Every structure is written in C-alpha cells, then in structure tokens.
C-alpha positions as CSV (number, residue, x, y, z in Angstrom):
1,M,217.4,218.9,39.3
2,K,220.8,220.6,40.6
3,G,220.6,224.2,40.5
4,S,218.4,226.2,38.3
5,I,218.6,226.9,34.5
6,F,219.2,230.7,34.9
7,S,222.4,230.1,37.2
8,S,223.7,227.2,34.8
9,L,223.4,229.7,31.8
10,V,225.1,232.4,33.8
11,S,227.9,230.2,34.7
12,I,228.3,229.3,31.1
13,T,229.1,233.0,30.1
14,N,231.0,233.9,33.2
15,G,234.0,235.7,32.0
16,L,232.6,236.6,28.5
17,H,233.9,240.2,28.9
18,R,237.2,238.9,30.0
19,D,237.7,236.6,27.1
20,N,240.7,238.4,25.2
21,R,240.9,236.0,22.1
22,Q,241.1,237.6,18.9
23,E,238.2,237.6,16.2
24,K,240.4,235.0,14.1
25,D,240.4,232.6,17.0
26,F,236.6,232.6,17.5
27,K,236.4,232.1,13.7
28,F,238.6,229.1,14.0
29,L,236.6,227.7,17.0
30,L,233.3,228.1,14.9
31,S,234.6,226.4,12.0
32,D,234.7,223.1,14.0
33,F,231.6,223.7,16.2
34,K,228.8,221.3,16.1
35,L,225.4,222.3,17.4
36,N,223.6,219.7,19.2
37,P,220.2,218.4,17.7
38,K,217.2,220.2,19.1
39,A,215.7,218.3,22.0
40,N,212.6,216.3,21.2
41,N,210.8,217.5,24.4
42,A,211.1,221.2,23.7
43,V,208.0,223.0,23.5
44,F,209.3,226.4,23.0
45,K,212.3,228.1,20.9
46,V,214.7,230.9,22.3
47,N,215.1,233.3,19.6
48,F,218.5,235.2,19.9
49,K,219.3,238.2,18.1
50,K,221.8,237.9,15.3
51,P,225.4,237.9,16.7
52,L,227.5,241.0,15.5
53,N,230.7,239.2,15.7
54,A,232.5,235.8,15.9
55,K,232.8,235.9,19.5
56,K,229.1,236.5,20.2
57,E,228.3,233.8,17.6
58,Y,230.5,231.5,19.4
59,Y,229.1,232.0,22.8
60,Q,225.6,232.1,21.4
61,K,226.1,228.4,20.1
62,V,227.6,227.5,23.6
63,I,224.5,228.6,25.4
64,F,222.3,227.1,22.8
65,N,224.0,223.6,23.1
66,E,223.8,223.8,26.9
67,T,220.1,224.8,26.8
68,E,219.3,221.9,24.5
69,N,221.3,219.5,26.8
70,T,219.4,220.9,29.9
71,V,215.8,220.5,28.3
72,A,216.8,217.0,27.0
73,S,217.8,216.1,30.5
74,F,214.4,217.0,31.7
75,V,213.2,213.6,30.6
76,K,215.3,211.8,33.2
77,E,213.8,213.9,35.9
78,F,210.1,213.1,35.3
79,P,208.5,209.5,35.8
80,K,207.8,207.6,32.5
81,N,204.2,207.8,33.1
82,A,203.9,211.6,33.3
83,C,201.8,213.0,30.5
84,I,200.7,216.5,29.2
85,H,197.0,217.3,30.1
C-alpha cells in the first residue's frame, strides 16, 4: 500500500482553511454529491460530529468517500486465501 491512511486523509483536506468559497457554493456541490457505498470489508465505522455548515459537511463527505475507497482497496492488498481467525 502506498503511504499511510493518515497521510492520505491529511492530503485530502490540505487547504480546507484556505478554501474561500461561499456557503452557497458548497450547498450547490452537496446537491450533486454522491456518497460511495460502504465497503463490504469494513469492520468499524467512523462517527463524525454533525457538521455545522455546508463547507464542513462537504469535506466530511469527501473524507468519507476517500476512506471507503481506501478500505475497499485493502482487498486487493491481501491474498485471496487470507482469513480472519
């Protein structure tokens, strides 16, 4: 696996505080935003606090999608005959 999950998540939000788009811009982005399905190999769930505005909600959903993609990609990293004991 290239890099760590933590560094991947940090890079997603790099510049969050510098994103000067207005609230209406984030509401527009959220109107077309599709969440990825939950990874079928996930064994835990990250509970986010309720976002206080559209900007935080947008980035929360971006992080969720990237996290689900990362967790789903773990299947490719492990051998087919690997099992949980």
